[in-house]
C-alpha positions in Angstrom: -77.9 13.1 17.8 -80.8 16.6 18.8 -81.5 18.6 16.2 -81.5 22.3 17.3 -82.5 25.7 14.8 -79.6 28.1 14.6 -80.5 30.6 17.4 -80.7 27.4 20.3 -77.3 26.6 18.8 -76.2 29.9 19.2 -77.2 30.4 22.9 -75.7 26.5 23.6 -72.3 28.4 22.2 -73.0 31.3 24.5 -73.1 28.7 27.3 -70.0 26.6 26.1 -68.3 30.0 26.8 -69.2 30.7 29.9 -71.0 34.3 28.8 -73.0 35.8 31.8 -74.3 38.8 30.4 -75.0 39.1 26.8 -76.2 42.4 25.9 -78.4 44.0 23.2 -81.6 45.2 21.8 -83.8 43.1 19.5 -85.4 43.3 16.3 -87.0 41.6 13.3 -83.1 39.7 12.9 -82.8 38.7 15.3 -86.1 37.7 17.1 -85.5 33.8 16.7 -82.8 34.3 18.6 -84.4 36.3 21.2 -87.1 32.8 21.4 -84.2 31.1 22.4 -82.9 33.8 24.8 -86.9 33.1 26.2 -86.9 29.4 27.3 -83.4 29.4 29.2 -81.5 31.8 32.2 -77.9 30.5 32.1 -77.5 33.9 29.7 -78.4 36.4 31.4 -79.5 39.4 28.7 -79.8 43.0 29.2 -81.5 45.4 27.6 -79.9 48.8 26.6 -81.9 51.5 25.6 -79.4 52.3 22.5 -76.9 49.5 21.1 -74.0 52.0 20.9 -74.2 51.0 25.0 -74.6 47.4 24.4 -71.4 47.5 23.2 -69.9 49.6 25.8 -72.0 48.0 28.5 -70.0 44.6 27.4 -66.6 46.6 26.9 -67.1 48.2 30.7 -67.7 44.6 31.5 -65.1 42.9 29.8 -61.9 45.5 30.5 -63.6 44.9 34.4 -63.9 41.4 34.6 -60.9 40.5 32.0 -63.8 38.3 30.4 -64.8 38.8 26.7 -68.1 41.0 26.3 -70.9 40.0 24.0 -73.1 42.2 22.3 -76.4 41.4 20.6 -78.0 43.8 17.8 -80.6 43.5 14.8 -79.9 44.3 11.4 -79.0 47.3 9.7 -80.0 50.3 12.3 -79.2 48.1 15.0 -75.7 47.1 14.2 -74.7 50.8 12.4 -75.5 52.2 15.9 -73.2 49.8 17.3 -70.3 50.4 15.5 -69.3 53.8 17.4 -68.4 50.8 20.4 -67.1 48.5 18.2 -64.7 50.8 17.0 -63.3 51.8 21.0 -63.3 48.2 22.1 -60.9 48.2 18.7 -58.6 50.5 19.3 -58.2 50.2 23.2 -57.8 45.9 22.0 -60.9 44.5 24.1 -62.1 40.8 23.9 -65.7 41.2 22.4 -68.4 39.1 20.4 -70.7 40.9 18.4 -73.8 39.0 16.6 -75.6 41.0 14.4 -78.7 40.0 12.7 -79.0 39.9 9.0 -81.6 39.9 6.8 -82.2 36.1 5.1 -79.4 35.0 2.8 -81.7 35.0 0.1 -81.9 38.7 0.1 -78.8 39.8 1.2 -77.9 41.8 -1.7 -81.0 43.5 -2.2 -81.4 45.8 -0.1 -83.9 44.4 1.3 -85.7 46.6 4.9 -82.9 46.8 7.3 -80.2 45.3 5.4 -76.0 46.7 5.5 -73.3 45.2 4.4 -72.3 44.4 8.3 -69.0 42.6 6.9 -68.1 45.3 5.2 -69.4 48.3 7.4 -67.6 46.7 10.4 -64.2 45.3 8.7 -61.6 48.7 9.4 -62.9 48.6 13.3 -62.7 44.4 14.2 -59.9 42.1 14.8 -62.0 39.6 12.0 -65.5 39.2 10.7 -67.9 36.6 9.8 -70.8 35.8 7.8 -72.8 32.8 8.4 -74.6 31.2 5.5 -74.8 27.5 6.3 -76.8 26.6 10.4 -73.8 23.6 10.4 -71.1 25.8 10.6 -72.5 28.1 12.8 -71.1 26.4 16.1 -67.3 25.9 14.7 -67.9 29.9 13.8 -68.6 31.2 17.2 -65.8 29.1 18.8 -63.4 31.0 16.2 -64.8 33.9 17.0 -64.3 33.6 20.9 -60.7 32.4 20.1 -59.8 35.3 17.6 -61.3 38.0 20.2 -59.5 36.4 23.3 -56.0 35.5 22.1 -53.2 37.6 21.2 -54.2 41.1 21.0 -57.0 40.9 22.0 -60.3 42.3 19.9 -63.7 42.6 18.8 -64.9 39.6 16.2 -68.3 40.3 14.5 -70.3 37.6 13.4 -73.1 38.6 11.0 -76.7 35.8 11.0 -79.2 35.8 8.8 -82.4 35.3 10.1 -83.0 31.9 8.0 -80.0 30.7 9.4 -80.9 30.9 12.7 -84.3 28.7 12.0 -82.6 26.3 10.0 -81.6 23.3 12.8 -78.8 21.2 12.6 -76.8 18.7 15.5 -74.9 20.8 17.5 -71.7 19.8 18.6 -69.6 22.5 19.8 -65.4 22.0 19.3 -63.3 21.7 22.6 -60.7 23.9 20.4 -60.2 25.4 17.1 -57.2 25.6 15.1 -56.6 28.4 12.6 -54.0 28.2 9.7 -53.4 31.7 9.4 -53.8 32.8 13.3 -51.5 31.6 15.1 -49.9 34.3 17.7 -46.5 34.3 19.3 -46.1 34.0 22.6 -43.0 33.2 24.0 -40.4 36.0 23.5 -37.3 34.6 21.6 -34.7 34.1 24.5 -31.7 35.9 22.3 -33.8 39.1 22.2 -34.8 38.4 25.6 -31.2 38.1 26.4 -29.8 41.2 24.5 -32.4 43.5 26.2 -31.8 42.5 30.0 -27.9 43.4 28.8 -29.1 46.5 27.3 -31.7 47.7 30.0 -29.1 46.5 33.1 -26.7 48.9 31.4 -28.8 51.8 31.4 -27.5 54.8 33.5 -31.0 56.9 32.0 -33.2 53.7 32.3 -37.0 54.6 32.3 -40.2 52.2 32.0 -42.8 52.7 29.7 -46.0 50.5 30.2 -49.4 50.5 28.3 -52.7 48.7 28.6 -51.1 45.5 27.0 -49.6 44.8 30.5 -53.3 45.0 31.4 -55.2 43.0 28.7 -52.7 40.7 28.9 -52.7 40.7 33.1 -48.8 40.9 33.7 -48.9 43.8 36.1 -47.4 40.9 39.1 -44.6 40.3 36.5 -43.9 44.1 36.1 -44.2 45.1 39.8 -42.1 42.7 40.3 -39.3 43.7 37.2 -39.5 47.2 38.3 -38.4 46.4 41.7 -36.4 44.2 41.2 -34.3 46.9 39.2 -35.2 49.8 41.5 -36.1 51.5 37.5 -38.6 54.7 37.0 -41.9 54.3 35.6 -44.6 55.8 33.7 -47.7 54.3 32.6 -49.4 55.2 29.7 -53.8 56.8 30.0 -54.4 53.0 29.0 -51.8 51.9 31.6 -52.5 53.0 34.8 -53.2 50.7 37.6 -50.7 47.6 35.8 -48.1 49.6 38.4 -49.2 51.2 41.7 -49.7 54.7 41.7 -48.9 55.7 44.6 -45.4 53.7 45.1 -42.2 55.6 44.8 -41.4 54.2 41.5 -44.3 55.6 39.6 -44.1 59.3 38.3 -47.1 59.6 36.9 -49.3 58.6 33.8 -47.0 60.2 30.5 -48.1 62.1 27.5 -49.7 65.4 26.4 -51.7 65.8 30.2 -49.2 63.2 32.2 -46.9 64.9 34.7 -43.8 67.1 34.0 -41.6 64.4 35.5 -42.6 61.1 34.0 -42.8 63.5 30.3 -38.7 64.9 31.1 -37.6 61.9 32.6 -38.9 60.1 28.8 -37.2 62.6 26.8 -33.6 62.5 29.4 -34.0 59.0 29.4 -31.0 56.5 27.8 -33.2 53.4 27.7 -36.7 53.3 27.1 -38.2 49.8 28.3 -41.1 49.9 26.8 -43.9 47.4 27.2 -47.5 46.3 26.1 -47.7 50.2 24.1 -48.1 51.8 21.3 -46.2 54.9 20.8 -49.3 56.5 19.9 -49.4 60.4 19.4 -50.7 61.9 22.6 -47.2 60.1 24.4 -45.2 60.8 22.0 -45.3 64.0 21.4 -43.7 65.4 17.6 -41.4 62.0 16.6 -38.9 63.6 15.6 -37.7 64.8 18.8 -39.1 61.4 20.9 -37.1 60.7 23.5 -33.8 61.2 21.5 -30.9 59.7 23.1 -32.6 56.4 24.1 -32.2 52.9 22.9 -35.8 51.4 22.5 -36.7 47.8 24.2 -39.7 47.2 23.0 -42.1 44.3 23.9 -45.3 43.5 22.7 -47.7 40.5 21.8 -48.7 42.4 18.5 -45.7 42.3 15.8 -47.4 45.2 14.0 -47.1 47.9 16.8 -43.9 47.2 16.7 -41.2 49.9 14.6 -44.7 50.8 14.0 -45.2 55.0 14.9 -41.1 54.3 16.6 -38.2 52.6 15.5 -37.1 50.5 18.4 -33.7 49.0 18.9 -34.3 45.3 20.4 -37.6 44.0 19.3 -39.9 41.1 21.7 -42.5 39.8 20.6 -44.7 38.0 22.8 -47.1 37.9 25.9 -46.6 40.2 28.3 -46.6 38.0 31.8 -43.7 35.5 29.7 -41.2 37.7 28.1 -41.1 39.7 31.8 -41.0 36.7 33.6 -37.8 35.5 31.7 -36.2 38.6 31.9 -36.7 38.2 35.6 -35.4 34.4 35.6 -32.0 35.6 33.5 -31.5 38.7 36.3 -32.4 36.3 39.5 -30.6 33.3 38.3 -27.4 34.8 37.3 -27.5 38.0 40.5 -27.6 40.8 38.0 -27.4 44.5 39.2 -27.9 48.3 37.2 -25.5 50.4 37.9 -26.8 51.7 41.2 -24.4 55.0 40.9 -26.1 56.0 38.2 -29.3 55.2 39.3 -29.5 57.5 42.4 -27.9 60.3 40.1 -30.9 59.6 37.9 -33.6 59.3 40.9 -32.2 62.7 41.7 -32.8 64.8 38.7 -36.6 63.1 38.6 -37.1 64.7 42.3 -36.3 67.5 40.8 -39.2 67.5 38.7 -41.2 66.3 41.2 -40.5 69.2 43.3 -42.2 71.4 40.6 -45.4 69.8 41.5 -47.0 69.8 38.0 -50.6 68.5 39.1 -51.4 71.5 41.9 -53.8 73.5 41.2 -55.4 77.1 42.9 -57.6 76.2 45.9 -60.9 78.0 46.2 -63.4 78.5 49.1 -66.0 79.9 46.5 -66.2 77.6 43.6 -65.9 73.5 43.0 -62.7 72.9 41.0 -62.7 69.9 39.2 -59.4 68.5 40.8 -60.8 68.7 44.4 -63.9 66.7 43.6 -61.5 63.9 42.2 -59.4 64.3 44.9 -62.3 63.6 47.6 -63.5 60.8 45.3 -60.8 59.5 45.7 -60.2 59.8 49.9 -64.0 58.7 50.1 -63.6 55.3 47.9 -60.2 55.0 49.4 -58.8 54.7 46.3 -60.8 51.1 45.7 -63.2 51.9 43.6 -63.2 50.5 39.6 -64.0 54.2 38.0 -65.3 55.1 34.1 -65.0 58.0 32.4 -66.1 59.5 28.6 -63.1 61.5 27.1 -62.3 65.4 27.4 -60.9 67.5 30.3 -63.0 65.5 33.4 -61.6 62.2 31.9 -57.8 63.8 32.1 -58.6 64.9 36.0 -60.3 61.7 36.9 -57.0 60.1 35.2 -54.1 62.6 37.3 -56.1 62.8 40.3 -57.3 59.5 41.2 -54.0 56.7 41.9 -55.0 54.1 40.3 -53.2 51.0 42.3 -54.7 47.6 40.7 -55.4 46.8 37.2 -58.7 47.1 35.5 -59.5 49.8 38.1 -59.8 52.6 35.0 -62.1 51.6 32.7 -62.4 55.1 30.1 -62.2 55.1 26.0 -58.6 55.7 25.4 -58.1 55.2 21.9 -61.3 56.3 20.4 -61.8 58.7 23.1 -65.4 58.2 23.2 -68.2 60.9 24.1 -71.0 58.5 26.4 -68.5 55.9 26.8 -68.6 56.5 30.7 -72.5 55.5 31.1 -72.8 52.4 30.2 -69.0 51.0 31.1 -70.1 51.7 34.6 -72.9 49.8 34.4 -70.9 46.7 32.5 -68.8 47.1 35.3 -71.1 46.8 37.8 -72.8 43.7 36.6 -69.3 42.2 36.5 -68.6 43.0 40.9 -71.9 43.9 42.2 -70.1 44.0 45.4 -68.0 46.6 44.2 -68.0 50.6 44.4 -68.1 52.2 40.6 -68.9 55.8 39.9 -68.5 57.3 36.6 -66.6 59.9 36.1 -67.8 62.2 33.1 -69.1 65.8 32.3 -72.3 67.4 31.5 -71.7 66.5 27.5 -70.7 62.8 27.4 -73.7 62.2 29.7 -75.9 63.2 27.3 -74.8 61.2 24.8 -75.8 58.0 27.3 -77.9 59.1 29.1 -81.2 56.9 28.5 -78.8 54.0 29.8 -80.3 55.1 33.5 -83.3 53.2 32.4 -81.1 50.2 32.0 -79.4 50.3 35.2 -82.8 50.6 37.0 -84.5 47.6 35.6 -81.5 45.3 36.1 -79.9 47.0 39.3 -77.2 48.1 38.0 -77.1 50.9 41.2 -73.5 53.1 40.4 -72.4 56.6 41.5 -72.0 59.3 38.5 -69.9 62.0 38.8 -70.9 64.8 36.5 -68.6 67.7 36.4 -70.1 70.3 35.1 -69.0 73.2 33.9 -71.3 74.1 31.7 -69.3 73.8 28.4 -67.8 70.8 26.3 -65.0 71.3 28.3 -62.0 70.1 26.1 -63.2 71.9 22.8 -63.1 75.2 24.6 -59.9 74.2 26.3 -58.6 74.2 23.0 -60.9 77.3 21.8 -59.8 79.5 24.5 -55.7 78.2 23.4 -55.6 78.2 19.9 -58.7 80.0 18.6 -58.6 83.1 20.0 -61.4 83.0 22.2 -63.7 81.6 19.7 -66.1 79.4 21.4 -68.3 78.2 18.7 -71.3 75.7 19.8 -71.3 75.9 23.2 -74.9 75.2 24.6 -74.6 78.1 27.7 -77.5 78.0 29.3 -79.4 75.1 27.8 -78.6 72.4 29.9 -81.3 69.8 31.4 -81.7 69.9 34.9 -79.6 66.6 35.3 -81.1 66.0 39.4 -84.3 66.2 38.2 -83.2 63.8 35.2 -82.4 61.5 37.4 -85.0 61.7 39.5 -87.6 60.7 36.6 -85.4 57.5 35.5 -86.0 56.9 39.2 -82.7 57.5 40.7 -81.5 59.7 43.1 -80.3 63.4 42.6 -77.5 65.6 44.1 -76.5 69.3 43.1 -73.7 70.1 44.5 -72.7 74.2 44.2 -69.9 74.8 47.6 -66.1 73.3 48.1 -67.2 72.7 51.3 -70.1 70.8 50.4 -68.0 68.0 48.0 -67.5 65.5 50.5 -70.3 65.0 52.4 -72.5 64.6 49.3 -70.0 61.6 48.3 -70.2 60.0 51.4 -73.8 60.4 51.2 -74.0 59.1 48.0 -71.9 55.5 48.5 -73.1 54.9 51.5 -76.5 54.6 49.0 -75.1 51.2 47.9 -77.9 50.0 46.6 -78.8 53.4 44.5 -78.1 55.0 41.3 -77.0 58.4 43.1 -76.1 61.4 40.1 -73.8 63.8 41.6 -73.6 67.0 39.4 -70.7 69.2 40.9 -71.1 72.3 39.4 -67.4 73.2 38.5 -65.4 76.2 37.8 -66.0 77.1 33.9 -62.4 78.7 33.8 -60.1 75.2 34.9 -58.1 73.7 32.0 -56.1 70.6 32.3 -52.5 71.2 32.6 -49.7 70.0 32.4 -49.7 70.2 29.1 -47.8 69.2 25.6 -49.3 72.0 22.5 -49.6 70.4 20.0 -46.3 69.9 17.9 -44.2 70.0 20.8 -42.2 67.6 22.6 -42.2 65.9 25.6 -39.6 68.4 26.9 -41.8 71.2 26.3 -44.7 71.1 28.9 -46.7 74.0 29.9 -47.1 74.4 33.3 -50.6 76.4 34.6 -49.9 79.5 35.9 -46.4 79.7 34.6 -46.3 79.1 30.5 -48.2 80.7 27.7 -50.1 78.5 26.0 -48.8 78.6 22.3 -48.5 76.3 19.7 -45.2 74.8 18.3 -46.7 75.1 14.6 -50.3 75.7 12.6 -50.2 72.1 11.7 -50.7 70.8 15.0 -53.6 72.9 15.9 -56.2 70.3 16.0 -58.8 68.7 18.2 -57.2 65.3 17.4 
């Protein structure tokens, strides 16, 4: 059998795993790997301009395609730069394999040049990590890494690879499958628990379906739609779950949580049975835990047993993959011809429609100044609701989530758990490389875009033409909003009058730049931008600086304490909650 170097084995492994793009940045510890990349064409390397962007681009590629992302960084600052992107993927359960170079094995622990303890540093923010010291174990380790990253609750896995291992030689044999004694995710839900859950669900007078990113990650959207429409129940998605159920369907009551719709949060608060699917009851959703869904009995479906009853006690836990569990529920309901209480459900829908009539996402329009919500509405119209939308964190993220109506999974790509500024642009690049024929738009802000602006260069080099929708209000918008509400308008650390000319910046990178200052020019600029299919276009929308994200649950509040624009005064329920979490 042919002897290959560790570097050659690695590339062969990536090829076996079907890796299309490897996002990375070279350095001394990985030069043997780059030499192996040079002599083949199967695994395409994308040279980012910062290691954080490599992880974000692989993340965006994975979320859009459903395939695991692949990252290659060098030792020391290479891997530490990537940690933010790794943590972002970890918080949102995105499958990713990160190959980090390491100093030669004999030098590990000697504070060698560009040495850090990559395994120790990344342990809190990866699903698992490996340090490979024997080239004969490399192929098996890579197989394990992809298996762990993509099964159960997905997540990033790091493989730390010393330089001497990349040059050592061994026979190449890639295992067809691996079995890990300590890792055996439960996929099929317990039949007895499923039956109990169905009985409880059908007994509901005020039911609510609450779904999160787990539905999308598990490709369970088809089953979710079928079950929800079979029951006729109202459904809400978390920020990460948007697109799992069509937003334009009448049963969808909008996103829930801190900036969710009035009807979704009120329905959650007053429901008597809550069906939670692929959601983790995080603080942005629950508000004050002690007052979360006070009257509800809760069914919780999740593949990760550690997520169940972690934050909120549930009545019927079901561990298993979303598609399998929901399919089993559907079969029980259909086979036994079971139906919910139609009279009670009709009364419940009448109540929800009353909450809907408040129109909590409405805002005051203007003919003289661009409202950020208006930009998103026009973006939705121009793209006919079909574009892949990426975002970062902050006001622009919330407006995109509220006003772009996502009808399919993997259409909305954003940093939900970690809340990472700078995520949107490289994620858009990764999504565009995954789907070159689809429109991809990055909705960003003047703060977030400057965190990863250098990736405009990468997008030019690898021809990943996306449309950048910059909601420019000359502020760190969400920070300013909280300072206005809770810190008596003490706007500490703003950058008024110091922003660059984004149009000239875009042009300097070889792209098209547009500045839009009037509401009447918004739609025309968007149509012009999306007509340029082969060009990246930076649209700099100068928006209303005073606009805030509403509705809003104040920190320390519960779901029924939503504050609406131009109706309620913004106050915090208690001082402990007055922090930007």
